[in-house]
C-alpha positions in Angstrom: 0.0 0.0 0.0 1.5 3.3 -1.1 2.1 6.1 1.4 0.3 9.5 1.3 2.5 12.4 0.2 2.6 15.3 2.6 3.8 18.9 1.9 4.3 21.3 4.8 4.2 25.1 4.4 6.2 27.0 7.1 7.0 30.7 7.4 6.9 33.5 10.0 3.7 35.6 10.4 2.6 37.3 7.2 5.1 35.6 5.0 2.4 34.6 2.5 1.4 30.9 3.3 -2.3 31.3 2.9 -1.8 33.1 -0.4 0.5 30.4 -1.7 -2.0 27.7 -0.5 -4.9 29.3 -2.3 -2.8 29.4 -5.5 -1.9 25.7 -5.1 -5.5 24.7 -4.6 -6.6 26.8 -7.7 -4.0 24.9 -9.8 -5.0 21.6 -8.3 -8.6 22.2 -9.1 -7.7 23.1 -12.8 -5.7 19.8 -13.0 -8.5 17.8 -11.3 -6.4 17.1 -8.3 -8.1 17.3 -5.0 -5.6 17.5 -2.1 -6.5 17.4 1.6 -5.6 20.4 3.7 -4.9 21.1 7.3 -4.6 24.7 8.3 -3.1 25.7 11.7 -3.9 29.2 13.2 -2.4 30.2 16.5 -5.4 32.4 16.9 -8.8 31.4 18.1 -10.2 33.5 15.1 -9.6 31.1 12.2 -9.1 33.7 9.4 -6.9 31.3 7.2 -9.3 28.5 7.6 -12.2 30.7 6.4 -10.2 31.8 3.3 -9.2 28.3 2.3 -12.6 26.8 2.9 -14.1 29.6 0.6 -12.1 28.4 -2.4 -14.7 25.7 -2.8 -11.9 23.2 -3.6 -11.7 21.9 0.0 -14.1 22.2 2.8 -15.2 20.1 5.9 -18.4 18.9 4.1 -16.2 17.2 1.5 -14.2 15.6 4.3 -10.8 17.0 2.9 -10.3 20.0 5.1 -9.5 20.4 8.9 -8.5 23.5 10.9 -6.5 23.5 14.0 -7.0 26.9 15.9 -5.6 28.4 19.0 -2.5 26.2 19.1 0.6 25.4 17.2 1.0 22.0 15.6 4.6 22.1 16.7 3.6 22.0 20.5 2.8 18.6 22.2 -0.9 19.4 22.3 -0.9 20.6 18.7 0.7 17.4 17.6 -2.2 15.4 19.3 -4.6 17.6 17.3 -2.7 17.0 14.1 -2.9 13.2 14.7 -6.6 13.5 15.1 -6.9 15.6 11.9 -5.0 13.2 9.8 -7.2 10.4 11.1 -10.2 12.4 10.2 -8.9 13.1 6.7 -8.1 9.5 6.0 -11.3 8.2 7.6 -13.6 7.8 4.5 -11.0 7.7 1.6 -7.3 7.9 1.1 -6.2 11.4 0.2 -4.0 11.7 -2.9 -1.9 14.5 -1.3 -2.0 16.3 2.1 -0.9 19.9 2.4 -0.4 21.5 6.0 -0.2 25.2 6.5 1.3 25.8 9.8 1.0 28.8 12.1 3.6 31.5 11.9 5.2 30.5 15.2 5.5 26.8 14.4 8.8 25.1 14.2 9.5 22.4 11.5 11.5 20.0 13.8 8.5 18.4 15.6 6.6 17.8 12.4 9.7 16.4 10.7 10.0 13.8 13.5 6.3 13.3 13.4 6.1 12.1 9.8 9.4 10.3 9.9 7.9 7.6 12.2 4.6 7.3 10.3 4.9 5.1 7.4 1.4 5.6 6.1 2.7 9.0 5.0 5.8 10.1 3.1 7.0 13.7 3.7 7.9 15.3 0.3 8.5 19.0 1.0 9.1 21.2 4.0 8.8 24.6 2.4 9.7 27.8 4.2 8.3 31.2 3.0 10.5 34.1 3.8 9.2 37.7 3.6 11.8 39.3 1.3 10.5 42.9 2.2 11.0 42.1 6.0 14.7 41.0 5.5 15.3 43.9 3.3 14.0 46.5 5.7 14.8 44.9 9.1 18.0 42.9 8.4 19.7 45.0 5.8 18.7 42.8 2.8 19.3 39.8 4.9 22.9 40.5 5.8 22.2 41.1 9.4 20.1 37.9 9.9 22.9 35.4 10.6 25.0 37.8 12.7 21.8 38.6 14.8 21.1 34.9 15.2 24.6 34.2 16.2 24.6 37.0 18.8 21.3 35.5 20.2 23.0 32.1 20.6 26.0 33.7 22.5 23.6 35.5 24.8 21.4 32.4 25.3 18.4 34.3 23.7 15.8 32.6 21.7 14.6 35.4 19.4 12.5 35.6 16.2 15.7 35.3 14.2 16.3 31.8 15.8 12.9 30.7 14.6 13.3 32.0 11.0 16.8 30.6 10.7 15.7 27.0 12.0 12.7 27.1 9.6 15.1 27.7 6.7 17.5 25.0 8.0 14.9 22.3 8.1 13.6 23.2 4.6 14.2 21.6 1.3 12.7 24.6 -0.5 12.8 28.3 0.4 10.4 30.8 -1.3 11.2 34.4 -1.1 7.9 36.1 -1.2 6.7 39.6 -2.1 9.6 40.0 -4.6 7.4 42.0 -6.9 7.9 44.9 -4.5 11.7 45.0 -4.4 14.3 45.0 -7.2 16.3 42.0 -8.5 19.5 43.2 -6.9 17.9 43.1 -3.5 16.4 39.7 -4.2 19.8 38.4 -5.2 21.5 39.9 -2.0 18.9 38.3 0.2 19.1 34.9 -1.4 23.0 35.1 -1.1 22.6 36.1 2.6 20.4 33.2 3.6 21.9 30.6 1.4 24.7 29.5 3.9 21.9 28.5 6.3 21.0 25.7 4.1 23.1 24.9 0.9 20.8 22.1 0.0 17.6 24.0 -0.3 16.4 25.6 -3.5 15.7 29.3 -3.1 13.0 30.5 -5.4 11.6 34.0 -5.7 7.8 34.4 -6.0 5.0 36.9 -5.5 1.3 36.4 -4.7 1.9 32.7 -4.2 2.7 32.4 -8.0 4.5 29.1 -8.3 4.0 26.0 -10.4 2.3 23.2 -8.5 4.4 20.7 -10.3 7.5 22.0 -8.7 6.1 21.4 -5.3 4.4 18.0 -5.5 7.6 16.3 -6.7 8.9 12.8 -6.7 11.8 13.2 -4.4 11.2 12.5 -0.7 12.5 14.7 2.1 16.0 13.8 3.2 15.9 13.1 6.9 19.7 12.4 7.0 20.5 16.0 6.2 18.8 17.3 9.5 19.7 14.5 11.7 22.5 16.3 13.6 20.4 19.5 13.6 17.5 17.6 15.2 19.6 16.3 18.0 21.0 19.7 18.7 17.6 21.6 18.8 15.2 19.0 19.9 15.0 20.3 23.6 14.4 24.0 22.8 12.1 24.5 19.9 9.0 25.2 22.1 10.9 27.6 24.3 9.1 30.9 24.4 10.6 33.6 22.2 12.5 36.6 23.5 10.8 39.6 22.0 12.6 43.0 21.8 14.8 42.2 24.7 12.0 41.0 27.0 13.0 37.6 28.3 10.6 34.8 28.0 7.8 36.9 26.5 6.0 34.7 24.0 3.9 35.7 21.1 0.3 36.6 22.1 -2.7 36.6 20.0 -5.8 38.7 20.9 -9.1 39.0 19.0 -11.0 42.3 18.5 -14.6 41.9 18.1 -17.4 44.5 17.2 -20.3 45.0 15.1 -19.6 48.6 14.1 -17.7 49.6 11.0 -14.3 51.4 11.1 -14.1 55.2 10.4 -12.0 55.0 7.1 -10.0 58.1 7.9 -9.3 57.2 11.5 -8.3 53.7 10.6 -5.9 55.2 8.1 -4.3 57.5 10.5 -4.1 54.8 13.2 -2.3 52.5 10.8 0.3 55.0 10.1 0.9 55.8 13.8 0.9 52.4 15.4 2.6 50.0 13.0 5.6 48.9 15.1 7.9 46.0 15.1 6.0 44.6 18.0 2.8 44.0 16.0 3.9 41.1 13.8 0.6 40.2 12.2 -3.1 41.3 12.2 -5.8 39.9 10.0 -9.5 39.5 9.9 -12.8 40.8 8.3 -14.3 44.2 8.7 -16.4 46.8 7.0 -16.5 50.5 6.2 -19.5 52.8 6.2 -18.4 54.0 2.7 -18.6 50.4 1.4 -21.2 48.8 3.6 -22.1 46.2 1.0 -18.8 44.4 1.0 -16.8 42.4 3.5 -13.2 43.5 3.5 -10.2 41.3 4.4 -7.6 43.2 6.6 -4.1 41.7 6.3 -1.2 43.3 8.0 2.4 42.2 8.2 4.9 44.3 10.0 4.4 47.8 8.5 2.3 46.8 5.4 -1.5 46.5 5.3 -3.5 45.0 2.5 -7.2 45.0 1.7 -9.2 42.5 -0.3 -12.9 42.1 -0.9 -14.1 38.7 0.3 -17.7 39.0 -0.8 -21.0 40.8 -0.1 -22.8 40.9 3.2 -26.0 39.0 3.0 -27.7 41.9 4.6 -26.8 44.1 1.6 -28.1 41.8 -1.1 -31.1 40.0 0.5 -33.5 42.6 -0.9 -31.7 43.1 -4.3 -34.2 42.3 -6.9 -31.5 41.8 -9.5 -30.3 38.7 -7.7 -33.6 37.0 -8.5 -33.7 35.1 -5.3 -36.7 32.7 -4.6 -38.7 32.9 -1.4 -37.0 29.9 -0.1 -33.4 31.2 -0.8 -34.4 34.5 0.7 -35.6 32.7 3.9 -32.3 30.8 4.1 -30.4 34.2 3.8 -32.4 35.8 6.5 -31.9 32.9 8.8 -28.2 33.2 8.4 -28.4 37.0 8.9 -30.4 36.5 12.1 -27.8 34.0 13.5 -25.2 36.6 13.6 -24.9 38.8 16.7 -24.9 42.2 15.1 -27.1 45.3 15.0 -26.3 45.7 11.2 -27.4 42.4 9.7 -24.5 40.0 9.4 -22.0 43.0 9.2 -19.3 42.8 11.8 -15.6 43.2 12.6 -13.5 40.3 13.7 -9.7 40.9 13.8 -6.8 39.0 15.4 -3.6 40.8 16.5 -0.4 38.9 17.1 2.7 40.2 18.6 4.3 41.1 22.0 1.9 41.8 24.7 2.3 45.6 25.3 2.3 46.5 21.6 -0.7 44.3 20.9 -2.7 45.9 23.7 -1.7 49.5 22.5 -2.7 48.7 18.9 -6.1 47.2 19.9 -6.8 50.2 22.0 -6.1 52.4 19.1 -8.2 50.3 16.8 -11.2 50.5 19.2 -11.2 54.3 18.8 -11.6 53.9 15.1 -15.1 52.4 15.3 -18.0 54.7 14.4 -19.5 56.4 17.7 -23.2 56.5 18.2 -23.5 59.9 16.6 -21.6 58.7 13.4 -23.7 55.6 13.2 -26.8 57.8 13.0 -25.1 59.9 10.3 -24.3 56.7 8.3 -27.8 55.4 8.6 -29.0 58.8 7.3 -26.7 58.5 4.2 -23.9 60.8 5.3 -20.4 60.6 3.7 -17.1 59.8 5.3 -13.6 60.6 4.3 -12.1 57.4 2.8 -8.4 57.6 1.9 -8.1 53.8 1.3 -7.6 52.6 -2.3 -11.0 52.2 -4.0 -9.6 49.5 -6.4 -8.8 46.5 -4.1 -8.3 42.9 -4.9 -11.4 40.8 -5.0 -11.3 37.2 -3.9 -13.4 34.6 -5.8 -15.6 33.6 -3.0 -19.3 33.3 -2.2 -21.1 35.6 0.2 -19.6 35.4 3.6 
């Protein structure tokens, strides 16, 4: 009986794993391949899971999609959940291929050991995505990454650099992401800077998850021998809390902001320019503007960059749209789904997760809370008032159904 091939996608927060996975699933669908997927998110708000499930290629109803939220699959408890997820995926039929998207704080070592001893699976690729803009801006085009890591080792500090370096070391493929926003000279310097960390891994530049699926789902198996010594050296410390900004034993925290109100576009714009610090590594989620109250927007922030995408239409904005030609039965189903949402504005709501060091996360969330429309402004919106909106009007639109 042949083993099930497995691909693992690693990468620090905001490196582009979900974008790559969506691209993989689109190509797989075009080629009539139906992989099974496990999405891991350290936040209780499963944004990545929603985005992947909405591709229609995989979902829980088809039995080929499982999410693991609020934990890391690298932790002992996360490994138990992963075991259960794999049993669930293989319960009814044998998957042709399994892709695992890890959380940004996950370490490859526990997963490499996990699959090494499970003969029903064969590990093909451990792919690490590296944010090229992050290395360019914060690590001098990657030149400071190895020296900073070495300094951490000398001081006995386990910093973010340790995690990124070790993710690269355990990979057999490294993808430099967001390379469409930097010049070729910078890309080359970054690749040269990280190459000594793993001379056996292919380093490939990409943007928007644009990579040929054939180059990922290859015939060659993962080479456990190459990381055998590294595994012995690191086994005891991979789940040690990270040292963030010189604050010993302060691990990454994840907090969720929930509200039914829309953001004031101008206040949110100003806040983003004032509060984007190195301590807020990632924030993502769904929200709405009073100036675009028909669409659900996806917020995706990594380091100092924020992106917006349209994920679909709020049901409350289309239920009475005569051009949709809804039947009474369809309209009843939509209304039931709207009523099931705890919101004063139909199914419109804001759900954001913010990940980073505790003090910075708390400050950013407090600033975001001030961006919601107040009671007076809500009355203005309901009366048709206009609001200043400096955000780009032309934003990407995901091919997804109504949320």
